[in-house]
C-alpha positions in Angstrom: 16.7 -16.3 -2.7 16.6 -20.1 -3.5 20.7 -19.8 -3.3 20.8 -18.0 -0.1 18.6 -20.6 1.5 20.3 -23.6 0.2 23.5 -21.7 1.1 22.0 -21.6 4.8 20.4 -24.9 4.9 24.3 -26.0 3.9 25.7 -24.1 6.6 23.7 -25.2 9.2 24.2 -29.0 8.4 27.9 -28.5 8.5 27.7 -26.7 11.3 25.7 -29.8 13.2 28.3 -32.0 11.6 31.3 -30.0 12.9 29.9 -29.8 16.6 28.3 -33.6 16.5 31.9 -35.1 15.6 34.0 -32.7 18.4 31.3 -33.4 21.2 31.5 -37.2 20.1 35.0 -36.9 20.8 35.3 -34.5 23.9 36.5 -35.1 27.3 32.8 -35.3 28.4 32.8 -39.0 27.2 36.1 -39.4 28.1 37.3 -40.4 25.0 40.5 -38.6 23.2 40.5 -38.8 19.3 42.8 -40.9 17.6 43.9 -39.9 14.7 44.7 -42.4 11.7 46.2 -42.2 8.6 43.6 -44.0 5.7 46.1 -44.3 2.8 44.2 -45.9 -0.2 42.1 -42.5 -1.2 39.1 -44.9 -2.4 38.8 -46.9 0.5 38.9 -43.4 2.8 36.0 -42.3 0.1 34.5 -45.4 1.3 34.6 -44.6 4.9 33.0 -41.4 4.6 30.1 -42.8 3.5 29.5 -44.9 5.7 31.0 -43.6 9.1 30.9 -39.4 8.2 31.1 -38.5 11.7 34.6 -40.4 12.2 35.8 -37.5 10.1 36.7 -34.2 11.1 36.1 -31.1 8.8 39.3 -31.1 7.5 39.5 -34.8 6.7 41.5 -36.6 9.1 39.9 -40.1 10.5 39.2 -40.2 14.3 40.1 -44.4 14.4 38.6 -44.4 18.1 35.2 -42.6 16.9 32.2 -44.5 18.5 30.6 -44.9 15.5 34.2 -46.8 14.2 34.5 -49.0 16.9 30.9 -50.0 17.4 30.3 -50.3 13.3 29.0 -54.1 12.6 27.3 -54.1 9.3 28.5 -55.5 6.3 30.9 -53.2 4.2 30.6 -53.4 0.9 34.0 -52.7 -0.7 33.8 -54.5 -4.2 34.4 -52.6 -7.9 35.6 -49.4 -5.7 39.7 -49.4 -7.1 40.2 -50.2 -3.3 43.9 -51.6 -3.3 44.9 -51.4 0.8 42.3 -51.7 3.3 45.1 -50.5 6.1 42.7 -48.7 8.7 40.4 -51.6 8.6 41.6 -53.0 12.2 40.0 -49.7 14.0 36.5 -51.3 12.9 36.8 -53.6 15.9 33.5 -54.8 15.6 33.4 -56.1 12.2 32.6 -59.7 11.7 33.7 -62.0 9.1 31.0 -63.0 6.6 
């Protein structure tokens, strides 16, 4: 019984995430998604945590997603074994500290 409820909640949350991703990049918002490759797996994992809506269900990174271009918080990358910051250029609201 608990497993069924957990599965339903998980499916519901996943559906919301997918719908939100597609809605935020739909033509209604005049934004056509531009996909970019994030070659460093550790950096990609870090980005998935800070801007989860910028990733499609199949793991593609949407470089022009509003959560990416408006992200202006501190991005902590220490001790995460990141060897390449390729893709950081899409975070146009970041400021050097």
